[in-house]
C-alpha positions, 0 to 999 in steps of 0.5 A: 575779305570784304564785309558782306553784311550783317546777320542778326540772331534771335537768342532764346529758342533759336541759338539756345535750346530751352530744353533745360527749363523744360526738364526742370518743369517736368521734374516738378510733375508738369507735362512737357508742353508746359514750357510752350505755354509758359513761354508763349504767355510770357511773350504775349504779355511782354508784347502787351506791356510794350504796346501799352507803353509799360515795358518790363524786362523779359525775366520779370515777365517770365517770373510773373507768368510761371505760377499762373502757367503752373496753376493752369495745368494744376501743378502746385509749387513753392517759390523756391521751386519756381526760382530754380526753374527760372535759374535754368535760363542762365544755363541754356545750351547752344543748339546743335551745330550752332558754333559751326554755323557761326564760324561758317558765316563769319568766315564767309564775311558776315558780321554777327549780332545778337538781337534779343528780347532778353537782357544784354548782360544775361545774353552775353553770359550765355554766349560766353559760357558756350564759347560763342561770344567771339563770333558776335560783334554786338549784343542788342537788347530790347531793354535798350529802347524798352520795346519788344520785338516785333516792333519796327524800332527793334529791327531799326537798331540792327539796320543802323549797325550795317550799311550793307545787307541785314538778315534776321535768323529766328525760330519764331515766325512772329519775329521773322515777320517783324524783320521782313516788314522792317525790310530785313532778309529773313531765315526761319528755323523750323525746329520749334514751331515746325511751320511758318504762318501763311498770313505773314510775309514769307521768309527769304529762306527756311531752314531746319536748323542753324546749320541749314540756314547758314548754308543757304545764306552763304549760297543765297544771291540777292536779286540785286546781284542776279 
């Protein structure tokens, strides 16, 4: 079977659920939405540091943001408790149907790559312990170029991996926007953010989950083929 192209997958909240960190926060007395606050603030400051030319790995920013996020909602914690919350990021579970979606796309002739703001080794471990690693040819981390998504240079990493069509699948509208601006085909998963942002370039497809996105990609016909 000839290779159709390359599909890059965002990892955190797209391929892997963030329910374990959420449950750990709730166990400390924090409301369930604390996860969204913490993660959003982490991404904001990761973007800010990257934009200012002082890139820091995502885990370090997660650790720095956690006590502030908890302080904002009035939950007091110890350093040990916060460390236990951080450790849940090494125990994330695949989204429902992820393995089926990966297999479907690989069987249809697509090459799969992980493209993440997280670390390469931590991503590799997550994929390995969830039996997903064999589906992925490469793991591309922003750490390699010290710039976060949605910087165009990150998507350029993926484009250099394939002479054919390149997609990004993500549950973050800002990530899909960055990929679209860089010339990739895009699939937005609505599971986390529910709706896309109207001011962004629109995604090629919108799916409710990874399985839906995989089905649509397999059925999609590019304008060049029409």
